[in-house]
LUMTOR-167168 format. One record per residue: residue number from 1; residue in one letter; x, y, z of N, C-alpha, C in turn. Coordinates in nm, 4 decimals, decimal comma. Layout:
# residues N
  num  residuo     neast    nnorth       nup    caeast   canorth      caup     ceast    cnorth       cup
  NUM        A         X         Y         Z         X         Y         Z         X         Y         Z
...
# end
This chain:
# residues 188
  num  residuo     neast    nnorth       nup    caeast   canorth      caup     ceast    cnorth       cup
    1        X   -5,6992   -0,6717    2,9599   -5,5730   -0,7341    2,9304   -5,5406   -0,7254    2,7823
    2        X   -5,6445   -0,7463    2,7006   -5,6195   -0,7412    2,5574   -5,5757   -0,6011    2,5143
    3        X   -5,6245   -0,4998    2,5839   -5,5864   -0,3632    2,5519   -5,4369   -0,3426    2,5709
    4        X   -5,3807   -0,3933    2,6825   -5,2371   -0,3793    2,7065   -5,1563   -0,4619    2,6078
    5        X   -5,2075   -0,5793    2,5713   -5,1399   -0,6626    2,4714   -5,1356   -0,5920    2,3367
    6        X   -5,2447   -0,5245    2,3005   -5,2510   -0,4505    2,1759   -5,1506   -0,3354    2,1765
    7        X   -5,1440   -0,2617    2,2852   -5,0509   -0,1499    2,2953   -4,9061   -0,1988    2,2908
    8        X   -4,8789   -0,3086    2,3589   -4,7431   -0,3637    2,3579   -4,7029   -0,4084    2,2176
    9        X   -4,7933   -0,4681    2,1440   -4,7602   -0,5139    2,0093   -4,7369   -0,3946    1,9167
   10        X   -4,8146   -0,2847    1,9359   -4,7946   -0,1639    1,8550   -4,6606   -0,0988    1,8870
   11        X   -4,6227   -0,0931    2,0139   -4,4953   -0,0306    2,0502   -4,3791   -0,1171    2,0024
   12        X   -4,3953   -0,2499    2,0043   -4,2896   -0,3381    1,9531   -4,2727   -0,3177    1,8036
   13        X   -4,3854   -0,3018    1,7329   -4,3788   -0,2793    1,5889   -4,3107   -0,1458    1,5581
   14        X   -4,3385   -0,0425    1,6393   -4,2760    0,0883    1,6199   -4,1254    0,0808    1,6437
   15        X   -4,0826    0,0025    1,7427   -3,9405   -0,0153    1,7698   -3,8739   -0,0840    1,6518
   16        X   -3,9383   -0,1876    1,5962   -3,8818   -0,2572    1,4800   -3,8670   -0,1623    1,3622
   17        X   -3,9662   -0,0772    1,3392   -3,9593    0,0175    1,2284   -3,8457    0,1168    1,2500
   18        X   -3,8280    0,1639    1,3733   -3,7196    0,2576    1,4027   -3,5831    0,1924    1,3866
   19        X   -3,5725    0,0636    1,4154   -3,4455   -0,0061    1,3977   -3,4105   -0,0197    1,2503
   20        X   -3,5088   -0,0191    1,1653   -3,4843   -0,0331    1,0216   -3,4362    0,0981    0,9601
   21        X   -3,4674    0,2115    1,0178   -3,4329    0,3398    0,9582   -3,2840    0,3599    0,9351
   22        X   -3,1947    0,3307    1,0316   -3,0524    0,3513    1,0038   -3,0029    0,2665    0,8874
   23        X   -3,0554    0,1456    0,8730   -3,0136    0,0603    0,7621   -3,0578    0,1203    0,6293
   24        X   -3,1763    0,1718    0,6238   -3,2262    0,2329    0,5011   -3,1445    0,3571    0,4681
   25        X   -3,1118    0,4387    0,5682   -3,0302    0,5573    0,5435   -2,8927    0,5187    0,4902
   26        X   -2,8351    0,4125    0,5451   -2,7027    0,3698    0,4991   -2,7097    0,3240    0,3546
   27        X   -2,8168    0,2542    0,3188   -2,8307    0,2075    0,1810   -2,8531    0,3263    0,0887
   28        X   -2,9388    0,4214    0,1316   -2,9616    0,5390    0,0498   -2,8339    0,6196    0,0336
   29        X   -2,7508    0,6248    0,1357   -2,6267    0,7007    0,1293   -2,5309    0,6460    0,0256
   30        X   -2,5313    0,5152    0,0034   -2,4386    0,4569   -0,0929   -2,4853    0,4789   -0,2358
   31        X   -2,6138    0,5071   -0,2556   -2,6645    0,5230   -0,3911   -2,6608    0,6674   -0,4386
   32        X   -2,6298    0,7625   -0,3512   -2,6264    0,9025   -0,3905   -2,5118    0,9279   -0,4865
   33        X   -2,5373    1,0144   -0,5840   -2,4319    1,0540   -0,6767   -2,3283    1,1394   -0,6053
   34        X   -2,3755    1,2334   -0,5214   -2,2848    1,3229   -0,4510   -2,2695    1,2735   -0,3079
   35        X   -2,1569    1,2098   -0,2783   -2,1355    1,1545   -0,1452   -2,0686    1,2541   -0,0526
   36        X   -2,0490    1,3770   -0,0977   -1,9827    1,4758   -0,0132   -2,0689    1,5142    0,1067
   37        X   -2,2002    1,4962    0,0978   -2,2860    1,5320    0,2089   -2,2961    1,4211    0,3132
   38        X   -2,2465    1,3040    0,2828   -2,2506    1,1936    0,3775   -2,1473    1,2193    0,4859
   39        X   -2,1858    1,1922    0,6097   -2,0920    1,2123    0,7195   -1,9745    1,1174    0,7051
   40        X   -1,8607    1,1559    0,7647   -1,7368    1,0782    0,7529   -1,7545    0,9367    0,8054
   41        X   -1,8266    0,9184    0,9147   -1,8460    0,7844    0,9716   -1,9180    0,6918    0,8760
   42        X   -2,0191    0,7450    0,8089   -2,0919    0,6631    0,7127   -2,0036    0,6314    0,5927
   43        X   -1,9218    0,7277    0,5498   -1,8355    0,7065    0,4350   -1,7383    0,5916    0,4632
   44        X   -1,6832    0,5862    0,5851   -1,5914    0,4781    0,6208   -1,6641    0,3452    0,6283
   45        X   -1,7872    0,3459    0,6774   -1,8616    0,2215    0,6932   -1,9044    0,1646    0,5585
   46        X   -1,9155    0,2473    0,4558   -1,9657    0,2018    0,3270   -1,8574    0,1901    0,2218
   47        X   -1,7301    0,1776    0,2614   -1,6226    0,1651    0,1637   -1,6373    0,0355    0,0859
   48        X   -1,6359    0,0466   -0,0435   -1,6424   -0,0689   -0,1310   -1,5284   -0,0560   -0,2296
   49        X   -1,4462   -0,1590   -0,2400   -1,3334   -0,1565   -0,3310   -1,3768   -0,2200   -0,4623
   50        X   -1,3589   -0,1462   -0,5711   -1,3904   -0,1997   -0,7025   -1,2697   -0,1822   -0,7936
   51        X   -1,2590   -0,2709   -0,8889   -1,1519   -0,2615   -0,9875   -1,2087   -0,1892   -1,1082
   52        X   -1,1462   -0,0782   -1,1454   -1,1979    0,0017   -1,2561   -1,1097   -0,0064   -1,3792
   53        X   -1,0114   -0,0941   -1,3774   -0,9243   -0,1094   -1,4936   -0,8908   -0,2569   -1,5082
   54        X   -0,8352   -0,2911   -1,6198   -0,7932   -0,4290   -1,6403   -0,9105   -0,5220   -1,6640
   55        X   -0,8909   -0,6465   -1,6253   -0,9890   -0,7498   -1,6528   -1,0917   -0,7657   -1,5424
   56        X   -1,0626   -0,7151   -1,4232   -1,1516   -0,7368   -1,3102   -1,1352   -0,8765   -1,2532
   57        X   -1,0262   -0,9415   -1,2880   -0,9981   -1,0776   -1,2427   -0,8704   -1,0790   -1,1591
   58        X   -0,8400   -1,1921   -1,0979   -0,7237   -1,1989   -1,0072   -0,5901   -1,1558   -1,0678
   59        X   -0,5707   -1,1682   -1,1967   -0,4433   -1,1308   -1,2572   -0,4148   -0,9817   -1,2397
   60        X   -0,5196   -0,9018   -1,2194   -0,5018   -0,7582   -1,1989   -0,4218   -0,7277   -1,0720
   61        X   -0,4259   -0,8181   -0,9740   -0,3484   -0,7990   -0,8511   -0,1997   -0,7970   -0,8844
   62        X   -0,1587   -0,8841   -0,9755   -0,0178   -0,8901   -1,0156    0,0205   -0,7625   -1,0899
   63        X   -0,0618   -0,7199   -1,1841   -0,0321   -0,5981   -1,2591   -0,0267   -0,4769   -1,1668
   64        X   -0,1145   -0,4725   -1,0673   -0,1137   -0,3625   -0,9714    0,0151   -0,3632   -0,8894
   65        X    0,0627   -0,4810   -0,8503    0,1872   -0,4935   -0,7747    0,3056   -0,4435   -0,8563
   66        X    0,3088   -0,4782   -0,9841    0,4195   -0,4373   -1,0710    0,4176   -0,2863   -1,0943
   67        X    0,2996   -0,2251   -1,0997    0,2877   -0,0810   -1,1247    0,3088    0,0051   -1,0011
   68        X    0,3250   -0,0544   -0,8869    0,3413    0,0203   -0,7615    0,4605    0,1167   -0,7714
   69        X    0,4582    0,2231   -0,6931    0,5626    0,3259   -0,6957    0,6819    0,2808   -0,6112
   70        X    0,7703    0,2040   -0,6712    0,8879    0,1538   -0,5999    0,9982    0,2588   -0,5919
   71        X    0,9974    0,3545   -0,6817    1,0996    0,4588   -0,6783    1,0862    0,5419   -0,5510
   72        X    0,9666    0,5814   -0,5193    0,9424    0,6584   -0,3977    0,9752    0,5747   -0,2729
   73        X    0,9414    0,4470   -0,2775    0,9721    0,3582   -0,1657    1,1237    0,3461   -0,1457
   74        X    1,1987    0,3331   -0,2553    1,3442    0,3263   -0,2476    1,4034    0,4548   -0,1941
   75        X    1,3493    0,5668   -0,2368    1,3950    0,6974   -0,1888    1,3785    0,7074   -0,0372
   76        X    1,2589    0,6730    0,0100    1,2311    0,6799    0,1538    1,3182    0,5830    0,2331
   77        X    1,3411    0,4643    0,1779    1,4265    0,3670    0,2461    1,5697    0,4175    0,2583
   78        X    1,6196    0,4840    0,1560    1,7571    0,5356    0,1589    1,7714    0,6468    0,2613
   79        X    1,6663    0,7235    0,2822    1,6722    0,8276    0,3837    1,6828    0,7668    0,5243
   80        X    1,6305    0,6471    0,5399    1,6374    0,5775    0,6691    1,7715    0,5083    0,6866
   81        X    1,8128    0,4331    0,5838    1,9385    0,3579    0,5923    2,0004    0,3484    0,4534
   82        X    2,1250    0,3893    0,4414    2,1950    0,3822    0,3132    2,2775    0,2551    0,3008
   83        X    2,2567    0,1600    0,3884    2,3311    0,0344    0,3876    2,2980   -0,0446    0,2604
   84        X    2,4000   -0,0827    0,1799    2,3740   -0,1568    0,0562    2,3106   -0,2944    0,0798
   85        X    2,3377   -0,3549    0,1932    2,2745   -0,4857    0,2200    2,1250   -0,4683    0,2452
   86        X    2,0881   -0,3544    0,3028    1,9454   -0,3247    0,3216    1,8765   -0,3156    0,1863
   87        X    1,9423   -0,2463    0,0932    1,8868   -0,2299   -0,0420    1,8705   -0,3648   -0,1110
   88        X    1,9736   -0,4487   -0,1051    1,9651   -0,5782   -0,1730    1,8623   -0,6691   -0,1057
   89        X    1,8510   -0,6594    0,0257    1,7490   -0,7380    0,0958    1,6099   -0,6948    0,0518
   90        X    1,5887   -0,5650    0,0410    1,4585   -0,5134   -0,0013    1,4272   -0,5555   -0,1451
   91        X    1,5274   -0,5556   -0,2321    1,5065   -0,6011   -0,3697    1,4640   -0,7480   -0,3708
   92        X    1,5270   -0,8283   -0,2868    1,4885   -0,9690   -0,2753    1,3473   -0,9844   -0,2226
   93        X    1,3092   -0,8972   -0,1295    1,1731   -0,9020   -0,0757    1,0701   -0,8684   -0,1832
   94        X    1,1004   -0,7707   -0,2661    1,0090   -0,7341   -0,3749    0,9923   -0,8532   -0,4692
   95        X    1,1032   -0,9148   -0,5048    1,0995   -1,0307   -0,5936    1,0194   -1,1458   -0,5308
   96        X    1,0437   -1,1735   -0,4033    0,9733   -1,2833   -0,3356    0,8249   -1,2536   -0,3173
   97        X    0,7908   -1,1279   -0,2907    0,6495   -1,0915   -0,2803    0,5777   -1,1150   -0,4131
   98        X    0,6451   -1,0833   -0,5226    0,5847   -1,1056   -0,6539    0,5688   -1,2548   -0,6803
   99        X    0,6685   -1,3339   -0,6438    0,6572   -1,4787   -0,6621    0,5418   -1,5352   -0,5782
  100        X    0,5249   -1,4823   -0,4584    0,4129   -1,5252   -0,3743    0,2805   -1,4903   -0,4403
  101        X    0,2718   -1,3709   -0,4982    0,1497   -1,3327   -0,5699    0,1238   -1,4256   -0,6879
  102        X    0,2304   -1,4615   -0,7601    0,2142   -1,5566   -0,8702    0,1510   -1,6861   -0,8192
  103        X    0,2011   -1,7352   -0,7079    0,1502   -1,8602   -0,6515    0,0051   -1,8458   -0,6084
  104        X   -0,0261   -1,7377   -0,5374   -0,1630   -1,7171   -0,4890   -0,2627   -1,7058   -0,6037
  105        X   -0,2280   -1,6263   -0,7030   -0,3201   -1,6063   -0,8146   -0,3337   -1,7343   -0,8974
  106        X   -0,2241   -1,8069   -0,9141   -0,2298   -1,9343   -0,9858   -0,3223   -2,0315   -0,9143
  107        X   -0,3097   -2,0415   -0,7833   -0,3972   -2,1304   -0,7065   -0,5430   -2,0890   -0,7189
  108        X   -0,5692   -1,9597   -0,7188   -0,7067   -1,9103   -0,7345   -0,7633   -1,9499   -0,8696
  109        X   -0,6837   -1,9305   -0,9763   -0,7319   -1,9687   -1,1092   -0,7522   -2,1195   -1,1204
  110        X   -0,6614   -2,1979   -1,0654   -0,6771   -2,3439   -1,0721   -0,8026   -2,3881   -0,9983
  111        X   -0,8301   -2,3264   -0,8843   -0,9518   -2,3586   -0,8107   -1,0755   -2,3204   -0,8922
  112        X   -1,0726   -2,2029   -0,9530   -1,1859   -2,1591   -1,0353   -1,2069   -2,2521   -1,1545
  113        X   -1,0989   -2,2993   -1,2143   -1,1100   -2,3916   -1,3274   -1,1724   -2,5231   -1,2825
  114        X   -1,1287   -2,5733   -1,1666   -1,1880   -2,6973   -1,1149   -1,3374   -2,6808   -1,0921
  115        X   -1,3763   -2,5686   -1,0342   -1,5192   -2,5432   -1,0085   -1,5966   -2,5315   -1,1404
  116        X   -1,5364   -2,4669   -1,2394   -1,6023   -2,4565   -1,3698   -1,6174   -2,5929   -1,4352
  117        X   -1,5164   -2,6775   -1,4227   -1,5245   -2,8118   -1,4809   -1,6418   -2,8902   -1,4229
  118        X   -1,6633   -2,8769   -1,2933   -1,7773   -2,9451   -1,2296   -1,9076   -2,8888   -1,2844
  119        X   -1,9170   -2,7561   -1,2938   -2,0393   -2,6948   -1,3459   -2,0617   -2,7324   -1,4927
  120        X   -1,9556   -2,7362   -1,5708   -1,9676   -2,7738   -1,7122   -2,0222   -2,9149   -1,7234
  121        X   -1,9682   -3,0066   -1,6447   -2,0185   -3,1449   -1,6466   -2,1652   -3,1511   -1,6070
  122        X   -2,2035   -3,0741   -1,5055   -2,3437   -3,0744   -1,4613   -2,4354   -3,0197   -1,5703
  123        X   -2,3938   -2,9120   -1,6355   -2,4771   -2,8549   -1,7409   -2,4821   -2,9437   -1,8644
  124        X   -2,3740   -3,0158   -1,8934   -2,3762   -3,1098   -2,0056   -2,4766   -3,2212   -1,9799
  125        X   -2,4798   -3,2698   -1,8564   -2,5754   -3,3744   -1,8212   -2,7185   -3,3238   -1,8298
  126        X   -2,7390   -3,1956   -1,8047   -2,8724   -3,1364   -1,8124   -2,9037   -3,0855   -1,9531
  127        X   -2,8104   -3,1039   -2,0475   -2,8272   -3,0623   -2,1875   -2,8476   -2,9106   -2,2022
  128        X   -2,7800   -2,8334   -2,1205   -2,7851   -2,6875   -2,1288   -2,6578   -2,6393   -2,1978
  129        X   -2,6539   -2,6593   -2,3301   -2,5308   -2,6379   -2,4048   -2,4921   -2,4908   -2,4207
  130        X   -2,5889   -2,4009   -2,4173   -2,5529   -2,2586   -2,4260   -2,4770   -2,2160   -2,3001
  131        X   -2,5161   -2,2670   -2,1860   -2,4444   -2,2377   -2,0619   -2,3072   -2,3025   -2,0626
  132        X   -2,2974   -2,4206   -2,1217   -2,1692   -2,4907   -2,1292   -2,0707   -2,4101   -2,2124
  133        X   -2,1158   -2,3574   -2,3250   -2,0242   -2,2815   -2,4107   -1,9777   -2,1535   -2,3423
  134        X   -2,0643   -2,0890   -2,2654   -2,0246   -1,9684   -2,1925   -1,9204   -2,0024   -2,0853
  135        X   -1,9412   -2,1138   -2,0172   -1,8454   -2,1540   -1,9138   -1,7136   -2,2001   -1,9740
  136        X   -1,7184   -2,2646   -2,0880   -1,5945   -2,3055   -2,1543   -1,5157   -2,1833   -2,2013
  137        X   -1,5868   -2,0802   -2,2428   -1,5206   -1,9561   -2,2809   -1,4518   -1,8936   -2,1600
  138        X   -1,5193   -1,8934   -2,0486   -1,4600   -1,8393   -1,9254   -1,3396   -1,9231   -1,8825
  139        X   -1,3501   -2,0541   -1,8979   -1,2400   -2,1437   -1,8627   -1,1175   -2,1141   -1,9494
  140        X   -1,1395   -2,0898   -2,0782   -1,0269   -2,0588   -2,1668   -0,9626   -1,9252   -2,1299
  141        X   -1,0431   -1,8297   -2,0810   -0,9874   -1,7033   -2,0323   -0,8994   -1,7285   -1,9115
  142        X   -0,9444   -1,8122   -1,8193   -0,8648   -1,8470   -1,7012   -0,7344   -1,9139   -1,7422
  143        X   -0,7411   -2,0047   -1,8387   -0,6198   -2,0731   -1,8846   -0,5238   -1,9756   -1,9525
  144        X   -0,5793   -1,8797   -2,0258   -0,4963   -1,7763   -2,0893   -0,4237   -1,6944   -1,9827
  145        X   -0,4949   -1,6588   -1,8770   -0,4327   -1,5836   -1,7681   -0,3250   -1,6656   -1,6984
  146        X   -0,3505   -1,7948   -1,6793   -0,2485   -1,8820   -1,6199   -0,1235   -1,8871   -1,7062
  147        X   -0,1415   -1,8929   -1,8370   -0,0275   -1,8915   -1,9283    0,0512   -1,7617   -1,9177
  148        X   -0,0203   -1,6508   -1,9049    0,0456   -1,5203   -1,8900    0,1234   -1,5138   -1,7587
  149        X    0,0681   -1,5704   -1,6532    0,1371   -1,5723   -1,5237    0,2636   -1,6562   -1,5328
  150        X    0,2547   -1,7715   -1,5981    0,3742   -1,8556   -1,6153    0,4817   -1,7816   -1,6941
  151        X    0,4398   -1,7095   -1,7979    0,5334   -1,6310   -1,8789    0,6001   -1,5225   -1,7954
  152        X    0,5219   -1,4512   -1,7158    0,5768   -1,3453   -1,6308    0,6722   -1,4027   -1,5258
  153        X    0,6372   -1,5180   -1,4712    0,7231   -1,5812   -1,3714    0,8552   -1,6245   -1,4333
  154        X    0,8497   -1,6749   -1,5550    0,9710   -1,7128   -1,6267    1,0575   -1,5902   -1,6547
  155        X    0,9936   -1,4802   -1,6943    1,0678   -1,3568   -1,7198    1,1342   -1,3056   -1,5929
  156        X    1,0662   -1,3176   -1,4799    1,1255   -1,2746   -1,3537    1,2456   -1,3622   -1,3180
  157        X    1,2329   -1,4937   -1,3381    1,3435   -1,5845   -1,3077    1,4645   -1,5585   -1,3970
  158        X    1,4394   -1,5133   -1,5213    1,5481   -1,4861   -1,6160    1,5924   -1,3395   -1,6142
  159        X    1,5446   -1,2622   -1,5183    1,5782   -1,1202   -1,5052    1,5502   -1,0409   -1,6329
  160        X    1,4394   -1,0713   -1,6976    1,3997   -0,9974   -1,8177    1,3679   -0,8530   -1,7789
  161        X    1,4111   -0,7566   -1,8623    1,3897   -0,6147   -1,8288    1,2442   -0,5797   -1,7992
  162        X    1,1521   -0,6447   -1,8659    1,0110   -0,6134   -1,8470    0,9655   -0,6417   -1,7034
  163        X    1,0165   -0,7471   -1,6435    0,9772   -0,7824   -1,5075    1,0706   -0,7242   -1,4029
  164        X    1,1825   -0,6710   -1,4455    1,2775   -0,6122   -1,3506    1,2548   -0,4625   -1,3317
  165        X    1,1566   -0,4070   -1,3995    1,1341   -0,2630   -1,3944    1,1049   -0,2157   -1,2530
  166        X    1,0358   -0,2962   -1,1737    1,0047   -0,2527   -1,0373    1,1302   -0,2511   -0,9510
  167        X    1,2211   -0,3464   -0,9712    1,3456   -0,3489   -0,8951    1,4365   -0,2355   -0,9411
  168        X    1,4421   -0,2104   -1,0706    1,5208   -0,0976   -1,1221    1,4657    0,0351   -1,0714
  169        X    1,3357    0,0444   -1,0630    1,2722    0,1652   -1,0101    1,3090    0,1841   -0,8633
  170        X    1,3085    0,0742   -0,7869    1,3487    0,0825   -0,6464    1,4942    0,1274   -0,6339
  171        X    1,5816    0,0712   -0,7174    1,7240    0,1090   -0,7144    1,7421    0,2572   -0,7462
  172        X    1,6709    0,3050   -0,8480    1,6805    0,4458   -0,8865    1,6363    0,5345   -0,7707
  173        X    1,5263    0,5008   -0,7067    1,4794    0,5778   -0,5918    1,5763    0,5720   -0,4755
  174        X    1,6365    0,4544   -0,4547    1,7332    0,4400   -0,3461    1,8541    0,5297   -0,3706
  175        X    1,9024    0,5325   -0,4943    2,0161    0,6188   -0,5277    1,9804    0,7667   -0,5110
  176        X    1,8607    0,8047   -0,5493    1,8165    0,9428   -0,5301    1,8098    0,9765   -0,3813
  177        X    1,7618    0,8829   -0,3012    1,7549    0,9050   -0,1577    1,8930    0,9178   -0,0956
  178        X    1,9878    0,8353   -0,1429    2,1256    0,8455   -0,0934    2,1848    0,9820   -0,1287
  179        X    2,1586    1,0280   -0,2507    2,2096    1,1587   -0,2939    2,1479    1,2712   -0,2111
  180        X    2,0186    1,2601   -0,1833    1,9518    1,3630   -0,1033    2,0069    1,3655    0,0387
  181        X    2,0306    1,2469    0,0922    2,0855    1,2402    0,2282    2,2280    1,2965    0,2325
  182        X    2,3084    1,2628    0,1314    2,4459    1,3163    0,1244    2,4431    1,4666    0,1069
  183        X    2,3514    1,5162    0,0247    2,3406    1,6613    0,0028    2,2999    1,7337    0,1300
  184        X    2,2122    1,6738    0,2098    2,1711    1,7395    0,3330    2,2848    1,7416    0,4351
  185        X    2,3721    1,6398    0,4319    2,4865    1,6379    0,5230    2,5871    1,7436    0,4821
  186        X    2,6115    1,7586    0,3531    2,7096    1,8567    0,3014    2,6626    1,9978    0,3307
  187        X    2,5337    2,0240    0,3087    2,4780    2,1592    0,3279    2,4661    2,1954    0,4756
  188        X    2,4657    2,0981    0,5632    2,4451    2,1269    0,7064    2,5674    2,1755    0,7748
# end
């Protein structure tokens, strides 16, 4: 009986080792410099999104939204419908989406500040002042970003050219799309 128990335990151990192999291969695949040899399925399973510009903080989401290619979007929209109310509705949607991002990012920073305040208090009680100063520095960065968001939101509300660039870009693309559509009708 002990012989069969021994064999069963060895085969169970071999199964466990074989189950670990795909995980190890997946981890090794992500560390390779040249990922061109990785199969497409593994490449999709190991997608990791990283921010390679800016601060690496939530405010980058707003900057990314503002830098989006609205001209091309306006062009494509005009090819679908040249209705001016469609254009103005889309401009309002862009503005409202940005305001929503302002709100979301502001809430994220406020939550992070609250969490930092708790940690700062805990470290002060433990007399870990070097950690406190690092966290206070991070807190001031968060507050600086909040101030920048408030400034950008104010500029958007006042139709400042700096914040209206995405809407102007959409309008320019929409006009180009209308011209292309009119040109295709004339040439046809």
